[in-house]
MITI-425141 format. One record per residue: residue number from 1; chain; x, y, z of N, C-alpha, C, O in turn. Coordinates in pm, whole numbers. Layout:
// MITI-425141
NUDREN     i   ch       nu       nv       nw      cau      cav      caw       cu       cv       cw       ou       ov       ow
NUDREN   NUM    A        X        Y        Z        X        Y        Z        X        Y        Z        X        Y        Z
...
This chain:
// MITI-425141
NUDREN     i   ch       nu       nv       nw      cau      cav      caw       cu       cv       cw       ou       ov       ow
NUDREN     1    A      956     1659     1480      873     1550     1469      837     1457     1563      926     1382     1603
NUDREN     2    A      720     1444     1610      698     1339     1693      664     1182     1652      659     1147     1534
NUDREN     3    A      645     1107     1744      613      973     1701      514      940     1599      531      860     1507
NUDREN     4    A      396     1017     1625      288     1006     1565      294     1028     1408      234      960     1325
NUDREN     5    A      391     1150     1379      390     1179     1259      486     1063     1179      450     1030     1066
NUDREN     6    A      589     1011     1229      669      905     1193      581      783     1167      597      722     1061
NUDREN     7    A      497      749     1247      408      625     1228      317      646     1125      294      551     1049
NUDREN     8    A      256      761     1108      176      807      997      239      779      870      187      706      786
NUDREN     9    A      369      846      852      434      856      726      462      691      686      443      652      571
NUDREN    10    A      507      604      786      551      466      760      418      403      725      421      324      631
NUDREN    11    A      297      424      786      179      345      739      132      391      601       95      306      520
NUDREN    12    A      133      528      567       93      540      462      189      489      343      143      431      245
NUDREN    13    A      309      512      358      420      435      273      395      289      252      399      241      139
NUDREN    14    A      367      213      366      369       70      366      218       32      298      215      -67      225
NUDREN    15    A      106      101      319        0       85      246        1      109      110      -63       38       32
NUDREN    16    A       82      223       69       92      270      -75      184      167     -144      164      147     -264
NUDREN    17    A      273      106      -88      360       11     -171      266     -128     -169      257     -197     -271
NUDREN    18    A      213     -155      -77      125     -275      -92        5     -253     -213      -20     -344     -292
NUDREN    19    A      -64     -127     -216     -157     -109     -306      -89     -102     -451     -157     -130     -549
NUDREN    20    A       32      -67     -464       94      -46     -599      128     -192     -630      109     -239     -742
NUDREN    21    A      183     -270     -521      215     -418     -583       90     -488     -618       92     -553     -722
NUDREN    22    A       -7     -487     -554     -147     -546     -601     -202     -489     -730     -266     -558     -809
NUDREN    23    A     -176     -361     -751     -232     -289     -885     -141     -360     -981     -195     -423    -1072
NUDREN    24    A      -22     -359     -973       84     -415    -1081       64     -560    -1100       16     -604    -1204
NUDREN    25    A      109     -652     -981      108     -789     -994      -43     -839    -1020      -58     -929    -1103
NUDREN    26    A     -141     -794     -963     -285     -823     -993     -311     -817    -1126     -373     -914    -1172
NUDREN    27    A     -277     -717    -1211     -298     -697    -1358     -213     -802    -1433     -255     -851    -1539
NUDREN    28    A     -113     -832    -1388      -19     -942    -1459      -84    -1077    -1438      -98    -1157    -1530
NUDREN    29    A     -126    -1099    -1305     -197    -1238    -1272     -312    -1257    -1377     -322    -1354    -1452
NUDREN    30    A     -406    -1138    -1372     -519    -1164    -1442     -496    -1173    -1616     -571    -1236    -1691
NUDREN    31    A     -403    -1114    -1649     -373    -1141    -1786     -309    -1268    -1815     -327    -1308    -1930
NUDREN    32    A     -236    -1345    -1737     -185    -1465    -1771     -277    -1573    -1717     -248    -1689    -1746
NUDREN    33    A     -392    -1549    -1638     -487    -1643    -1600     -585    -1701    -1685     -664    -1785    -1641
């Protein structure tokens, strides 16, 4: 595995976790606002 594969995996995981947090926290914030 080369560095490009590692960077791609880390980037996808990072964006996925942010998207999941926004999806979950965003719904909670909207529900209580």
